[in-house]
A tleap script that builds the chain and sets N, CA, C and O, in Angstrom:
source leaprc.protein.ff14SB
mol = sequence {
  NMET SER GLU LYS GLN ALA GLU ILE SER GLU
  ARG VAL GLN ASP LEU GLU ILE MET VAL ALA
  HIE GLN ALA GLN THR ILE GLU GLU LEU SER
  GLU GLU LEU ARG ARG ALA PHE GLU THR LEU
  GLU ARG MET GLN ARG THR LEU LYS SER LEU
  GLY HIE ARG PHE ASP ALA LEU GLU GLU VAL
  ALA THR PRO GLY PRO GLU SER THR LYS PRO
  PRO HIE CTYR
}
set mol.1.N position { -58.940 0.661 22.856 }
set mol.1.CA position { -57.608 0.691 23.373 }
set mol.1.C position { -57.410 1.998 24.127 }
set mol.1.O position { -57.768 3.073 23.645 }
set mol.2.N position { -56.856 1.890 25.270 }
set mol.2.CA position { -56.659 3.097 26.064 }
set mol.2.C position { -55.487 3.895 25.514 }
set mol.2.O position { -54.707 3.407 24.696 }
set mol.3.N position { -55.385 5.118 25.976 }
set mol.3.CA position { -54.333 6.018 25.519 }
set mol.3.C position { -52.947 5.478 25.898 }
set mol.3.O position { -51.998 5.572 25.119 }
set mol.4.N position { -52.850 4.919 27.094 }
set mol.4.CA position { -51.576 4.372 27.561 }
set mol.4.C position { -51.165 3.168 26.708 }
set mol.4.O position { -49.994 3.041 26.349 }
set mol.5.N position { -52.100 2.297 26.385 }
set mol.5.CA position { -51.797 1.140 25.550 }
set mol.5.C position { -51.367 1.574 24.148 }
set mol.5.O position { -50.455 0.986 23.567 }
set mol.6.N position { -52.016 2.590 23.614 }
set mol.6.CA position { -51.660 3.103 22.286 }
set mol.6.C position { -50.248 3.674 22.301 }
set mol.6.O position { -49.488 3.491 21.350 }
set mol.7.N position { -49.897 4.368 23.388 }
set mol.7.CA position { -48.562 4.937 23.516 }
set mol.7.C position { -47.510 3.824 23.597 }
set mol.7.O position { -46.463 3.897 22.952 }
set mol.8.N position { -47.801 2.807 24.388 }
set mol.8.CA position { -46.872 1.676 24.521 }
set mol.8.C position { -46.734 0.948 23.189 }
set mol.8.O position { -45.628 0.571 22.800 }
set mol.9.N position { -47.842 0.749 22.491 }
set mol.9.CA position { -47.815 0.077 21.196 }
set mol.9.C position { -46.967 0.877 20.194 }
set mol.9.O position { -46.208 0.293 19.420 }
set mol.10.N position { -47.096 2.187 20.209 }
set mol.10.CA position { -46.323 3.041 19.313 }
set mol.10.C position { -44.823 2.973 19.662 }
set mol.10.O position { -43.976 2.931 18.770 }
set mol.11.N position { -44.515 2.964 20.931 }
set mol.11.CA position { -43.113 2.876 21.362 }
set mol.11.C position { -42.504 1.538 20.960 }
set mol.11.O position { -41.355 1.479 20.522 }
set mol.12.N position { -43.276 0.467 21.111 }
set mol.12.CA position { -42.789 -0.862 20.714 }
set mol.12.C position { -42.548 -0.902 19.207 }
set mol.12.O position { -41.552 -1.456 18.743 }
set mol.13.N position { -43.464 -0.313 18.456 }
set mol.13.CA position { -43.308 -0.277 17.009 }
set mol.13.C position { -42.053 0.523 16.628 }
set mol.13.O position { -41.300 0.102 15.750 }
set mol.14.N position { -41.825 1.659 17.273 }
set mol.14.CA position { -40.624 2.462 17.015 }
set mol.14.C position { -39.356 1.657 17.328 }
set mol.14.O position { -38.381 1.707 16.578 }
set mol.15.N position { -39.380 0.921 18.434 }
set mol.15.CA position { -38.230 0.094 18.796 }
set mol.15.C position { -37.991 -1.011 17.770 }
set mol.15.O position { -36.847 -1.304 17.422 }
set mol.16.N position { -39.068 -1.619 17.289 }
set mol.16.CA position { -38.932 -2.668 16.279 }
set mol.16.C position { -38.323 -2.105 14.998 }
set mol.16.O position { -37.486 -2.756 14.372 }
set mol.17.N position { -38.730 -0.917 14.610 }
set mol.17.CA position { -38.174 -0.272 13.416 }
set mol.17.C position { -36.684 0.015 13.625 }
set mol.17.O position { -35.867 -0.217 12.734 }
set mol.18.N position { -36.343 0.519 14.810 }
set mol.18.CA position { -34.953 0.830 15.120 }
set mol.18.C position { -34.088 -0.436 15.085 }
set mol.18.O position { -32.974 -0.416 14.563 }
set mol.19.N position { -34.598 -1.511 15.633 }
set mol.19.CA position { -33.856 -2.780 15.637 }
set mol.19.C position { -33.672 -3.289 14.206 }
set mol.19.O position { -32.608 -3.806 13.866 }
set mol.20.N position { -34.680 -3.148 13.385 }
set mol.20.CA position { -34.580 -3.587 11.991 }
set mol.20.C position { -33.499 -2.788 11.257 }
set mol.20.O position { -32.716 -3.361 10.500 }
set mol.21.N position { -33.453 -1.489 11.473 }
set mol.21.CA position { -32.425 -0.648 10.843 }
set mol.21.C position { -31.030 -1.021 11.351 }
set mol.21.O position { -30.075 -1.066 10.576 }
set mol.22.N position { -30.919 -1.284 12.635 }
set mol.22.CA position { -29.624 -1.672 13.203 }
set mol.22.C position { -29.166 -3.013 12.655 }
set mol.22.O position { -27.981 -3.196 12.379 }
set mol.23.N position { -30.083 -3.944 12.496 }
set mol.23.CA position { -29.737 -5.252 11.938 }
set mol.23.C position { -29.233 -5.100 10.504 }
set mol.23.O position { -28.272 -5.760 10.108 }
set mol.24.N position { -29.874 -4.239 9.734 }
set mol.24.CA position { -29.441 -3.997 8.356 }
set mol.24.C position { -28.053 -3.350 8.348 }
set mol.24.O position { -27.205 -3.719 7.535 }
set mol.25.N position { -27.820 -2.404 9.231 }
set mol.25.CA position { -26.516 -1.746 9.320 }
set mol.25.C position { -25.432 -2.743 9.701 }
set mol.25.O position { -24.332 -2.699 9.152 }
set mol.26.N position { -25.726 -3.629 10.625 }
set mol.26.CA position { -24.758 -4.651 11.040 }
set mol.26.C position { -24.415 -5.555 9.858 }
set mol.26.O position { -23.249 -5.891 9.655 }
set mol.27.N position { -25.404 -5.946 9.089 }
set mol.27.CA position { -25.154 -6.785 7.907 }
set mol.27.C position { -24.271 -6.054 6.901 }
set mol.27.O position { -23.341 -6.644 6.351 }
set mol.28.N position { -24.550 -4.781 6.656 }
set mol.28.CA position { -23.757 -3.998 5.711 }
set mol.28.C position { -22.311 -3.866 6.201 }
set mol.28.O position { -21.374 -4.008 5.416 }
set mol.29.N position { -22.131 -3.599 7.478 }
set mol.29.CA position { -20.784 -3.462 8.036 }
set mol.29.C position { -20.037 -4.795 8.005 }
set mol.29.O position { -18.832 -4.833 7.753 }
set mol.30.N position { -20.743 -5.863 8.257 }
set mol.30.CA position { -20.127 -7.190 8.210 }
set mol.30.C position { -19.631 -7.505 6.805 }
set mol.30.O position { -18.532 -8.033 6.638 }
set mol.31.N position { -20.421 -7.190 5.811 }
set mol.31.CA position { -20.024 -7.418 4.421 }
set mol.31.C position { -18.825 -6.540 4.052 }
set mol.31.O position { -17.905 -7.002 3.378 }
set mol.32.N position { -18.832 -5.305 4.481 }
set mol.32.CA position { -17.714 -4.393 4.209 }
set mol.32.C position { -16.435 -4.904 4.875 }
set mol.32.O position { -15.359 -4.842 4.280 }
set mol.33.N position { -16.547 -5.398 6.081 }
set mol.33.CA position { -15.397 -5.953 6.800 }
set mol.33.C position { -14.858 -7.192 6.085 }
set mol.33.O position { -13.644 -7.375 5.998 }
set mol.34.N position { -15.735 -8.028 5.582 }
set mol.34.CA position { -15.316 -9.217 4.839 }
set mol.34.C position { -14.537 -8.817 3.594 }
set mol.34.O position { -13.499 -9.405 3.292 }
set mol.35.N position { -15.041 -7.811 2.865 }
set mol.35.CA position { -14.334 -7.338 1.668 }
set mol.35.C position { -12.978 -6.739 2.032 }
set mol.35.O position { -12.003 -6.931 1.306 }
set mol.36.N position { -12.908 -6.021 3.143 }
set mol.36.CA position { -11.640 -5.425 3.572 }
set mol.36.C position { -10.620 -6.510 3.903 }
set mol.36.O position { -9.447 -6.375 3.552 }
set mol.37.N position { -11.042 -7.578 4.569 }
set mol.37.CA position { -10.131 -8.677 4.883 }
set mol.37.C position { -9.665 -9.385 3.613 }
set mol.37.O position { -8.503 -9.781 3.521 }
set mol.38.N position { -10.545 -9.549 2.644 }
set mol.38.CA position { -10.139 -10.150 1.373 }
set mol.38.C position { -9.083 -9.293 0.693 }
set mol.38.O position { -8.098 -9.815 0.171 }
set mol.39.N position { -9.284 -7.979 0.698 }
set mol.39.CA position { -8.319 -7.063 0.101 }
set mol.39.C position { -6.992 -7.141 0.841 }
set mol.39.O position { -5.933 -7.178 0.214 }
set mol.40.N position { -7.040 -7.166 2.150 }
set mol.40.CA position { -5.828 -7.259 2.959 }
set mol.40.C position { -5.069 -8.550 2.660 }
set mol.40.O position { -3.850 -8.522 2.495 }
set mol.41.N position { -5.763 -9.666 2.589 }
set mol.41.CA position { -5.115 -10.939 2.285 }
set mol.41.C position { -4.483 -10.916 0.897 }
set mol.41.O position { -3.374 -11.416 0.711 }
set mol.42.N position { -5.183 -10.340 -0.074 }
set mol.42.CA position { -4.648 -10.241 -1.436 }
set mol.42.C position { -3.385 -9.370 -1.443 }
set mol.42.O position { -2.399 -9.707 -2.097 }
set mol.43.N position { -3.422 -8.268 -0.722 }
set mol.43.CA position { -2.261 -7.390 -0.654 }
set mol.43.C position { -1.079 -8.072 0.045 }
set mol.43.O position { 0.068 -7.878 -0.357 }
set mol.44.N position { -1.345 -8.858 1.075 }
set mol.44.CA position { -0.275 -9.588 1.765 }
set mol.44.C position { 0.372 -10.612 0.837 }
set mol.44.O position { 1.593 -10.765 0.831 }
set mol.45.N position { -0.450 -11.314 0.049 }
set mol.45.CA position { 0.099 -12.282 -0.910 }
set mol.45.C position { 0.953 -11.568 -1.962 }
set mol.45.O position { 2.024 -12.051 -2.329 }
set mol.46.N position { 0.479 -10.429 -2.439 }
set mol.46.CA position { 1.224 -9.664 -3.433 }
set mol.46.C position { 2.550 -9.177 -2.856 }
set mol.46.O position { 3.586 -9.263 -3.515 }
set mol.47.N position { 2.518 -8.671 -1.638 }
set mol.47.CA position { 3.730 -8.186 -0.996 }
set mol.47.C position { 4.739 -9.318 -0.812 }
set mol.47.O position { 5.936 -9.128 -1.033 }
set mol.48.N position { 4.266 -10.475 -0.415 }
set mol.48.CA position { 5.151 -11.625 -0.239 }
set mol.48.C position { 5.776 -12.019 -1.574 }
set mol.48.O position { 6.970 -12.309 -1.642 }
set mol.49.N position { 4.977 -12.028 -2.625 }
set mol.49.CA position { 5.473 -12.365 -3.955 }
set mol.49.C position { 6.511 -11.348 -4.417 }
set mol.49.O position { 7.553 -11.719 -4.957 }
set mol.50.N position { 6.225 -10.076 -4.206 }
set mol.50.CA position { 7.178 -9.038 -4.588 }
set mol.50.C position { 8.469 -9.150 -3.778 }
set mol.50.O position { 9.553 -8.892 -4.302 }
set mol.51.N position { 8.363 -9.527 -2.525 }
set mol.51.CA position { 9.550 -9.733 -1.693 }
set mol.51.C position { 10.422 -10.842 -2.245 }
set mol.51.O position { 11.646 -10.712 -2.284 }
set mol.52.N position { 9.802 -11.937 -2.673 }
set mol.52.CA position { 10.555 -13.047 -3.268 }
set mol.52.C position { 11.225 -12.601 -4.567 }
set mol.52.O position { 12.381 -12.937 -4.824 }
set mol.53.N position { 10.498 -11.849 -5.377 }
set mol.53.CA position { 11.070 -11.358 -6.634 }
set mol.53.C position { 12.238 -10.420 -6.374 }
set mol.53.O position { 13.253 -10.482 -7.068 }
set mol.54.N position { 12.101 -9.555 -5.380 }
set mol.54.CA position { 13.170 -8.631 -5.030 }
set mol.54.C position { 14.405 -9.406 -4.570 }
set mol.54.O position { 15.525 -9.097 -4.977 }
set mol.55.N position { 14.197 -10.408 -3.725 }
set mol.55.CA position { 15.318 -11.221 -3.248 }
set mol.55.C position { 16.034 -11.896 -4.414 }
set mol.55.O position { 17.263 -11.946 -4.447 }
set mol.56.N position { 15.262 -12.418 -5.376 }
set mol.56.CA position { 15.858 -13.082 -6.537 }
set mol.56.C position { 16.655 -12.088 -7.371 }
set mol.56.O position { 17.755 -12.408 -7.822 }
set mol.57.N position { 16.125 -10.897 -7.583 }
set mol.57.CA position { 16.835 -9.878 -8.344 }
set mol.57.C position { 18.091 -9.423 -7.614 }
set mol.57.O position { 19.120 -9.166 -8.240 }
set mol.58.N position { 18.010 -9.324 -6.315 }
set mol.58.CA position { 19.156 -8.898 -5.521 }
set mol.58.C position { 20.287 -9.929 -5.615 }
set mol.58.O position { 21.461 -9.565 -5.689 }
set mol.59.N position { 19.929 -11.204 -5.612 }
set mol.59.CA position { 20.944 -12.249 -5.742 }
set mol.59.C position { 21.654 -12.155 -7.092 }
set mol.59.O position { 22.868 -12.339 -7.168 }
set mol.60.N position { 20.910 -11.873 -8.145 }
set mol.60.CA position { 21.487 -11.778 -9.485 }
set mol.60.C position { 22.323 -10.499 -9.617 }
set mol.60.O position { 23.392 -10.523 -10.227 }
set mol.61.N position { 21.854 -9.404 -9.062 }
set mol.61.CA position { 22.515 -8.113 -9.235 }
set mol.61.C position { 23.717 -7.923 -8.324 }
set mol.61.O position { 24.616 -7.150 -8.654 }
set mol.62.N position { 23.754 -8.596 -7.203 }
set mol.62.CA position { 24.859 -8.436 -6.266 }
set mol.62.C position { 25.970 -9.410 -6.628 }
set mol.62.O position { 25.765 -10.624 -6.642 }
set mol.63.N position { 27.151 -8.866 -6.923 }
set mol.63.CA position { 28.243 -9.789 -7.264 }
set mol.63.C position { 28.689 -10.575 -6.035 }
set mol.63.O position { 28.803 -10.031 -4.937 }
set mol.64.N position { 28.930 -11.823 -6.236 }
set mol.64.CA position { 29.386 -12.679 -5.155 }
set mol.64.C position { 30.899 -12.608 -5.017 }
set mol.64.O position { 31.572 -12.043 -5.880 }
set mol.65.N position { 31.428 -13.159 -3.974 }
set mol.65.CA position { 32.886 -13.155 -3.812 }
set mol.65.C position { 33.532 -14.031 -4.891 }
set mol.65.O position { 32.980 -15.044 -5.320 }
set mol.66.N position { 34.717 -13.599 -5.305 }
set mol.66.CA position { 35.415 -14.373 -6.340 }
set mol.66.C position { 35.894 -15.690 -5.752 }
set mol.66.O position { 36.318 -15.758 -4.598 }
set mol.67.N position { 35.818 -16.718 -6.555 }
set mol.67.CA position { 36.207 -18.040 -6.068 }
set mol.67.C position { 37.639 -18.387 -6.452 }
set mol.67.O position { 38.111 -19.478 -6.131 }
set mol.68.N position { 38.337 -17.487 -7.129 }
set mol.68.CA position { 39.728 -17.758 -7.524 }
set mol.68.C position { 40.658 -17.399 -6.374 }
set mol.68.O position { 40.360 -16.518 -5.567 }
set mol.69.N position { 41.773 -18.085 -6.313 }
set mol.69.CA position { 42.753 -17.820 -5.269 }
set mol.69.C position { 43.578 -16.599 -5.652 }
set mol.69.O position { 43.834 -16.359 -6.831 }
set mol.70.N position { 43.989 -15.836 -4.656 }
set mol.70.CA position { 44.854 -14.701 -4.968 }
set mol.70.C position { 46.157 -15.183 -5.631 }
set mol.70.O position { 46.554 -16.332 -5.438 }
set mol.71.N position { 46.817 -14.324 -6.399 }
set mol.71.CA position { 47.998 -14.742 -7.157 }
set mol.71.C position { 49.180 -15.167 -6.282 }
set mol.71.O position { 50.054 -15.876 -6.780 }
set mol.72.N position { 49.253 -14.788 -5.046 }
set mol.72.CA position { 50.408 -15.132 -4.224 }
set mol.72.C position { 50.318 -16.551 -3.668 }
set mol.72.O position { 51.248 -16.962 -2.974 }
set mol.73.N position { 49.292 -17.310 -3.919 }
set mol.73.CA position { 49.216 -18.681 -3.445 }
set mol.73.C position { 49.778 -19.633 -4.446 }
set mol.73.O position { 49.795 -20.840 -4.208 }
savepdb mol mol.pdb
quit
């Protein structure tokens, strides 16, 4: 094998290693992104539930208008 071919072969091997590392990094980032979206969805559901609970408590705690007629009627 000539010197030039050996150099090209080494460069190709280095590129293959780099691509393999990048592919692994992409997989790791993809998994992390999936977990982040799951967390976000869970937090959105919790926030919605808490909003409903707050609305229900507010209805109970806030006095409504009296339904009796004033005494002058």
